[in-house]
Biopython code that builds the backbone (N, CA, C, O; Angstrom):
import numpy as np
from Bio.PDB.StructureBuilder import StructureBuilder

atoms = [
    (1, "MET", "N", (0.845, -1.174, 0.000)),
    (1, "MET", "CA", (0.000, 0.000, 0.000)),
    (1, "MET", "C", (0.897, 1.245, 0.000)),
    (1, "MET", "O", (1.804, 1.371, 0.822)),
    (2, "SER", "N", (0.632, 2.134, -0.911)),
    (2, "SER", "CA", (1.381, 3.377, -1.023)),
    (2, "SER", "C", (0.648, 4.493, -0.291)),
    (2, "SER", "O", (-0.581, 4.496, -0.209)),
    (3, "ILE", "N", (1.405, 5.428, 0.233)),
    (3, "ILE", "CA", (0.788, 6.564, 0.940)),
    (3, "ILE", "C", (0.022, 7.457, -0.038)),
    (3, "ILE", "O", (-0.833, 8.238, 0.380)),
    (4, "MET", "N", (0.317, 7.351, -1.316)),
    (4, "MET", "CA", (-0.334, 8.194, -2.310)),
    (4, "MET", "C", (-1.677, 7.618, -2.772)),
    (4, "MET", "O", (-2.443, 8.318, -3.436)),
    (5, "GLN", "N", (-1.974, 6.372, -2.439)),
    (5, "GLN", "CA", (-3.236, 5.769, -2.842)),
    (5, "GLN", "C", (-4.324, 6.089, -1.818)),
    (5, "GLN", "O", (-4.078, 6.039, -0.613)),
    (6, "PRO", "N", (-5.523, 6.416, -2.296)),
    (6, "PRO", "CA", (-6.615, 6.658, -1.344)),
    (6, "PRO", "C", (-6.973, 5.380, -0.597)),
    (6, "PRO", "O", (-6.948, 4.288, -1.165)),
    (7, "ILE", "N", (-7.302, 5.525, 0.665)),
    (7, "ILE", "CA", (-7.670, 4.390, 1.500)),
    (7, "ILE", "C", (-9.113, 4.584, 1.931)),
    (7, "ILE", "O", (-9.489, 5.662, 2.390)),
    (8, "GLN", "N", (-9.919, 3.546, 1.785)),
    (8, "GLN", "CA", (-11.309, 3.591, 2.224)),
    (8, "GLN", "C", (-11.351, 3.539, 3.750)),
    (8, "GLN", "O", (-10.663, 2.726, 4.367)),
    (9, "PHE", "N", (-12.153, 4.403, 4.352)),
    (9, "PHE", "CA", (-12.325, 4.357, 5.799)),
    (9, "PHE", "C", (-13.760, 4.706, 6.149)),
    (9, "PHE", "O", (-14.466, 5.367, 5.387)),
    (10, "ALA", "N", (-14.172, 4.245, 7.320)),
    (10, "ALA", "CA", (-15.533, 4.507, 7.794)),
    (10, "ALA", "C", (-15.541, 4.392, 9.313)),
    (10, "ALA", "O", (-14.695, 3.723, 9.906)),
    (11, "VAL", "N", (-16.504, 5.048, 9.920)),
    (11, "VAL", "CA", (-16.695, 4.985, 11.367)),
    (11, "VAL", "C", (-18.180, 4.772, 11.625)),
    (11, "VAL", "O", (-19.028, 5.416, 11.007)),
    (12, "ARG", "N", (-18.483, 3.864, 12.544)),
    (12, "ARG", "CA", (-19.887, 3.631, 12.893)),
    (12, "ARG", "C", (-19.986, 3.283, 14.371)),
    (12, "ARG", "O", (-18.998, 2.902, 15.000)),
    (13, "ALA", "N", (-21.170, 3.417, 14.907)),
    (13, "ALA", "CA", (-21.417, 3.055, 16.304)),
    (13, "ALA", "C", (-22.109, 1.705, 16.347)),
    (13, "ALA", "O", (-22.998, 1.424, 15.543)),
    (14, "GLU", "N", (-21.695, 0.876, 17.290)),
    (14, "GLU", "CA", (-22.349, -0.405, 17.581)),
    (14, "GLU", "C", (-22.644, -0.413, 19.068)),
    (14, "GLU", "O", (-21.823, -0.853, 19.873)),
    (15, "GLY", "N", (-23.819, 0.074, 19.425)),
    (15, "GLY", "CA", (-24.157, 0.180, 20.840)),
    (15, "GLY", "C", (-23.220, 1.169, 21.517)),
    (15, "GLY", "O", (-23.155, 2.331, 21.115)),
    (16, "GLU", "N", (-22.489, 0.722, 22.547)),
    (16, "GLU", "CA", (-21.556, 1.587, 23.266)),
    (16, "GLU", "C", (-20.163, 1.580, 22.656)),
    (16, "GLU", "O", (-19.256, 2.233, 23.173)),
    (17, "LEU", "N", (-19.985, 0.848, 21.559)),
    (17, "LEU", "CA", (-18.683, 0.778, 20.899)),
    (17, "LEU", "C", (-18.661, 1.647, 19.652)),
    (17, "LEU", "O", (-19.693, 1.901, 19.030)),
    (18, "VAL", "N", (-17.466, 2.096, 19.304)),
    (18, "VAL", "CA", (-17.236, 2.805, 18.048)),
    (18, "VAL", "C", (-16.346, 1.893, 17.212)),
    (18, "VAL", "O", (-15.341, 1.374, 17.700)),
    (19, "VAL", "N", (-16.723, 1.702, 15.951)),
    (19, "VAL", "CA", (-15.970, 0.825, 15.058)),
    (19, "VAL", "C", (-15.318, 1.693, 13.987)),
    (19, "VAL", "O", (-16.003, 2.386, 13.235)),
    (20, "LEU", "N", (-13.992, 1.649, 13.925)),
    (20, "LEU", "CA", (-13.209, 2.368, 12.926)),
    (20, "LEU", "C", (-12.716, 1.346, 11.921)),
    (20, "LEU", "O", (-12.008, 0.404, 12.279)),
    (21, "ARG", "N", (-13.092, 1.532, 10.661)),
    (21, "ARG", "CA", (-12.657, 0.624, 9.595)),
    (21, "ARG", "C", (-11.718, 1.384, 8.677)),
    (21, "ARG", "O", (-12.082, 2.426, 8.133)),
    (22, "ILE", "N", (-10.504, 0.861, 8.502)),
    (22, "ILE", "CA", (-9.512, 1.427, 7.590)),
    (22, "ILE", "C", (-9.072, 0.301, 6.668)),
    (22, "ILE", "O", (-8.475, -0.683, 7.105)),
    (23, "GLY", "N", (-9.376, 0.461, 5.390)),
    (23, "GLY", "CA", (-9.082, -0.615, 4.445)),
    (23, "GLY", "C", (-9.860, -1.854, 4.839)),
    (23, "GLY", "O", (-11.084, -1.816, 4.964)),
    (24, "ASP", "N", (-9.141, -2.965, 5.035)),
    (24, "ASP", "CA", (-9.784, -4.225, 5.416)),
    (24, "ASP", "C", (-9.726, -4.484, 6.914)),
    (24, "ASP", "O", (-10.143, -5.548, 7.370)),
    (25, "SER", "N", (-9.219, -3.532, 7.684)),
    (25, "SER", "CA", (-9.059, -3.722, 9.126)),
    (25, "SER", "C", (-10.130, -2.964, 9.901)),
    (25, "SER", "O", (-10.524, -1.861, 9.522)),
    (26, "GLU", "N", (-10.592, -3.568, 10.988)),
    (26, "GLU", "CA", (-11.559, -2.926, 11.876)),
    (26, "GLU", "C", (-10.999, -2.855, 13.283)),
    (26, "GLU", "O", (-10.366, -3.795, 13.763)),
    (27, "LEU", "N", (-11.238, -1.737, 13.934)),
    (27, "LEU", "CA", (-10.839, -1.539, 15.324)),
    (27, "LEU", "C", (-12.077, -1.123, 16.105)),
    (27, "LEU", "O", (-12.717, -0.121, 15.786)),
    (28, "LYS", "N", (-12.409, -1.900, 17.129)),
    (28, "LYS", "CA", (-13.547, -1.568, 17.984)),
    (28, "LYS", "C", (-13.016, -1.010, 19.294)),
    (28, "LYS", "O", (-12.073, -1.543, 19.878)),
    (29, "MET", "N", (-13.644, 0.082, 19.746)),
    (29, "MET", "CA", (-13.203, 0.728, 20.986)),
    (29, "MET", "C", (-14.400, 1.300, 21.711)),
    (29, "MET", "O", (-15.446, 1.547, 21.112)),
    (30, "GLY", "N", (-14.237, 1.506, 22.999)),
    (30, "GLY", "CA", (-15.264, 2.170, 23.779)),
    (30, "GLY", "C", (-15.372, 3.630, 23.371)),
    (30, "GLY", "O", (-14.441, 4.198, 22.798)),
    (31, "TYR", "N", (-16.512, 4.228, 23.669)),
    (31, "TYR", "CA", (-16.731, 5.617, 23.254)),
    (31, "TYR", "C", (-15.736, 6.587, 23.883)),
    (31, "TYR", "O", (-15.360, 7.573, 23.249)),
    (32, "GLU", "N", (-15.302, 6.328, 25.118)),
    (32, "GLU", "CA", (-14.332, 7.221, 25.754)),
    (32, "GLU", "C", (-12.992, 7.188, 25.019)),
    (32, "GLU", "O", (-12.359, 8.226, 24.830)),
    (33, "THR", "N", (-12.566, 6.006, 24.611)),
    (33, "THR", "CA", (-11.331, 5.869, 23.838)),
    (33, "THR", "C", (-11.472, 6.555, 22.490)),
    (33, "THR", "O", (-10.534, 7.203, 22.026)),
    (34, "ALA", "N", (-12.639, 6.423, 21.850)),
    (34, "ALA", "CA", (-12.875, 7.055, 20.554)),
    (34, "ALA", "C", (-12.792, 8.575, 20.661)),
    (34, "ALA", "O", (-12.242, 9.233, 19.778)),
    (35, "ILE", "N", (-13.332, 9.127, 21.730)),
    (35, "ILE", "CA", (-13.267, 10.581, 21.934)),
    (35, "ILE", "C", (-11.816, 11.020, 22.137)),
    (35, "ILE", "O", (-11.388, 12.027, 21.574)),
    (36, "LYS", "N", (-11.063, 10.269, 22.934)),
    (36, "LYS", "CA", (-9.655, 10.589, 23.160)),
    (36, "LYS", "C", (-8.870, 10.520, 21.845)),
    (36, "LYS", "O", (-8.060, 11.401, 21.558)),
    (37, "LEU", "N", (-9.108, 9.477, 21.050)),
    (37, "LEU", "CA", (-8.431, 9.325, 19.762)),
    (37, "LEU", "C", (-8.759, 10.491, 18.840)),
    (37, "LEU", "O", (-7.878, 11.001, 18.148)),
    (38, "SER", "N", (-10.017, 10.916, 18.823)),
    (38, "SER", "CA", (-10.397, 12.041, 17.963)),
    (38, "SER", "C", (-9.687, 13.323, 18.378)),
    (38, "SER", "O", (-9.308, 14.128, 17.527)),
    (39, "GLN", "N", (-9.505, 13.514, 19.683)),
    (39, "GLN", "CA", (-8.791, 14.702, 20.164)),
    (39, "GLN", "C", (-7.320, 14.655, 19.767)),
    (39, "GLN", "O", (-6.752, 15.671, 19.366)),
    (40, "TRP", "N", (-6.705, 13.486, 19.878)),
    (40, "TRP", "CA", (-5.292, 13.340, 19.466)),
    (40, "TRP", "C", (-5.129, 13.601, 17.973)),
    (40, "TRP", "O", (-4.203, 14.297, 17.557)),
    (41, "LEU", "N", (-6.042, 13.035, 17.158)),
    (41, "LEU", "CA", (-5.960, 13.236, 15.716)),
    (41, "LEU", "C", (-6.135, 14.704, 15.344)),
    (41, "LEU", "O", (-5.433, 15.218, 14.473)),
    (42, "ARG", "N", (-7.060, 15.367, 15.998)),
    (42, "ARG", "CA", (-7.294, 16.789, 15.703)),
    (42, "ARG", "C", (-6.061, 17.625, 16.053)),
    (42, "ARG", "O", (-5.650, 18.491, 15.280)),
    (43, "LEU", "N", (-5.480, 17.362, 17.216)),
    (43, "LEU", "CA", (-4.287, 18.096, 17.636)),
    (43, "LEU", "C", (-3.142, 17.881, 16.655)),
    (43, "LEU", "O", (-2.515, 18.842, 16.210)),
    (44, "ARG", "N", (-2.865, 16.618, 16.314)),
    (44, "ARG", "CA", (-1.754, 16.325, 15.400)),
    (44, "ARG", "C", (-2.049, 16.843, 13.995)),
    (44, "ARG", "O", (-1.130, 17.259, 13.290)),
    (45, "GLY", "N", (-3.307, 16.824, 13.581)),
    (45, "GLY", "CA", (-3.686, 17.394, 12.292)),
    (45, "GLY", "C", (-3.414, 18.888, 12.235)),
    (45, "GLY", "O", (-2.928, 19.400, 11.226)),
    (46, "LYS", "N", (-3.730, 19.589, 13.325)),
    (46, "LYS", "CA", (-3.452, 21.026, 13.385)),
    (46, "LYS", "C", (-1.948, 21.296, 13.330)),
    (46, "LYS", "O", (-1.504, 22.237, 12.672)),
    (47, "GLN", "N", (-1.165, 20.463, 14.026)),
    (47, "GLN", "CA", (0.293, 20.629, 13.999)),
    (47, "GLN", "C", (0.846, 20.402, 12.593)),
    (47, "GLN", "O", (1.702, 21.158, 12.133)),
    (48, "ALA", "N", (0.359, 19.363, 11.909)),
    (48, "ALA", "CA", (0.821, 19.069, 10.555)),
    (48, "ALA", "C", (0.414, 20.175, 9.584)),
    (48, "ALA", "O", (1.183, 20.542, 8.696)),
    (49, "LYS", "N", (-0.795, 20.702, 9.755)),
    (49, "LYS", "CA", (-1.266, 21.796, 8.903)),
    (49, "LYS", "C", (-0.375, 23.021, 9.062)),
    (49, "LYS", "O", (-0.005, 23.662, 8.079)),
    (50, "LYS", "N", (-0.034, 23.341, 10.307)),
    (50, "LYS", "CA", (0.833, 24.487, 10.577)),
    (50, "LYS", "C", (2.221, 24.259, 9.987)),
    (50, "LYS", "O", (2.803, 25.173, 9.403)),
    (51, "ALA", "N", (2.759, 23.043, 10.133)),
    (51, "ALA", "CA", (4.076, 22.715, 9.583)),
    (51, "ALA", "C", (4.089, 22.818, 8.061)),
    (51, "ALA", "O", (5.118, 23.131, 7.461)),
    (52, "ALA", "N", (2.936, 22.551, 7.439)),
    (52, "ALA", "CA", (2.819, 22.637, 5.986)),
    (52, "ALA", "C", (2.660, 24.088, 5.524)),
    (52, "ALA", "O", (2.657, 24.365, 4.325)),
    (53, "GLY", "N", (2.528, 25.007, 6.476)),
    (53, "GLY", "CA", (2.392, 26.420, 6.126)),
    (53, "GLY", "C", (0.978, 26.831, 5.772)),
    (53, "GLY", "O", (0.768, 27.926, 5.250)),
    (54, "ASP", "N", (0.019, 25.989, 6.041)),
    (54, "ASP", "CA", (-1.379, 26.281, 5.731)),
    (54, "ASP", "C", (-2.003, 26.989, 6.927)),
    (54, "ASP", "O", (-2.245, 26.372, 7.964)),
    (55, "MET", "N", (-2.260, 28.268, 6.783)),
    (55, "MET", "CA", (-2.854, 29.045, 7.870)),
    (55, "MET", "C", (-4.324, 29.371, 7.596)),
    (55, "MET", "O", (-4.929, 30.168, 8.312)),
    (56, "SER", "N", (-4.894, 28.753, 6.557)),
    (56, "SER", "CA", (-6.295, 29.018, 6.225)),
    (56, "SER", "C", (-7.213, 28.421, 7.278)),
    (56, "SER", "O", (-6.847, 27.487, 7.992)),
    (57, "ARG", "N", (-8.393, 28.972, 7.355)),
    (57, "ARG", "CA", (-9.419, 28.436, 8.251)),
    (57, "ARG", "C", (-10.416, 27.686, 7.401)),
    (57, "ARG", "O", (-10.819, 28.150, 6.335)),
    (58, "HIS", "N", (-10.804, 26.538, 7.877)),
    (58, "HIS", "CA", (-11.783, 25.730, 7.157)),
    (58, "HIS", "C", (-12.730, 25.115, 8.172)),
    (58, "HIS", "O", (-12.297, 24.440, 9.106)),
    (59, "TRP", "N", (-14.008, 25.347, 7.990)),
    (59, "TRP", "CA", (-15.007, 24.794, 8.891)),
    (59, "TRP", "C", (-15.759, 23.698, 8.165)),
    (59, "TRP", "O", (-16.113, 23.834, 6.994)),
    (60, "SER", "N", (-15.989, 22.638, 8.858)),
    (60, "SER", "CA", (-16.837, 21.577, 8.319)),
    (60, "SER", "C", (-17.736, 21.094, 9.445)),
    (60, "SER", "O", (-17.416, 21.243, 10.625)),
    (61, "ALA", "N", (-18.838, 20.529, 9.071)),
    (61, "ALA", "CA", (-19.782, 20.051, 10.075)),
    (61, "ALA", "C", (-20.280, 18.676, 9.687)),
    (61, "ALA", "O", (-20.455, 18.368, 8.508)),
    (62, "ILE", "N", (-20.500, 17.869, 10.680)),
    (62, "ILE", "CA", (-21.088, 16.554, 10.484)),
    (62, "ILE", "C", (-22.414, 16.563, 11.222)),
    (62, "ILE", "O", (-22.464, 16.899, 12.406)),
    (63, "GLY", "N", (-23.477, 16.200, 10.542)),
    (63, "GLY", "CA", (-24.789, 16.218, 11.181)),
    (63, "GLY", "C", (-25.556, 14.937, 10.917)),
    (63, "GLY", "O", (-25.245, 14.174, 10.002)),
    (64, "VAL", "N", (-26.545, 14.728, 11.728)),
    (64, "VAL", "CA", (-27.442, 13.593, 11.549)),
    (64, "VAL", "C", (-28.682, 14.138, 10.849)),
    (64, "VAL", "O", (-29.536, 14.775, 11.464)),
    (65, "LEU", "N", (-28.758, 13.872, 9.550)),
    (65, "LEU", "CA", (-29.825, 14.477, 8.751)),
    (65, "LEU", "C", (-31.189, 13.877, 9.039)),
    (65, "LEU", "O", (-32.201, 14.551, 8.845)),
    (66, "ASP", "N", (-31.250, 12.650, 9.488)),
    (66, "ASP", "CA", (-32.567, 12.059, 9.732)),
    (66, "ASP", "C", (-33.224, 12.597, 10.998)),
    (66, "ASP", "O", (-34.382, 12.286, 11.274)),
    (67, "SER", "N", (-32.495, 13.400, 11.769)),
    (67, "SER", "CA", (-33.091, 13.989, 12.968)),
    (67, "SER", "C", (-33.793, 15.316, 12.667)),
    (67, "SER", "O", (-34.442, 15.890, 13.541)),
    (68, "LEU", "N", (-33.660, 15.805, 11.422)),
    (68, "LEU", "CA", (-34.324, 17.046, 11.043)),
    (68, "LEU", "C", (-35.807, 16.794, 10.818)),
    (68, "LEU", "O", (-36.202, 15.723, 10.357)),
    (69, "GLU", "N", (-36.602, 17.765, 11.139)),
    (69, "GLU", "CA", (-38.051, 17.609, 10.911)),
    (69, "GLU", "C", (-38.467, 18.279, 9.634)),
    (69, "GLU", "O", (-39.645, 18.253, 9.279)),
]
sb = StructureBuilder()
sb.init_structure("model")
sb.init_model(0)
sb.init_chain("A")
sb.init_seg("    ")
for serial, (resi, resn, name, xyz) in enumerate(atoms, 1):
    if name == "N":
        sb.init_residue(resn, " ", resi, " ")
    sb.init_atom(name, np.array(xyz, "f"), 0.0, 1.0, " ", f" {name:<3s}", serial, name[0])
structure = sb.get_structure()
């Protein structure tokens, strides 16, 4: 696998577990671990963005569309 090739990934909830799928591998973790992992990824992503010289601001949102009336 090359770093330049896109990798399929997905995240889903299974009860109290969060399932992270990357390629053909799945990792199941408790929700507290998933929250901690997301915080680590966000922090390191911000550091990498700064190191790359990208100072732009970008907002994105994830929502649950079926909860809209």
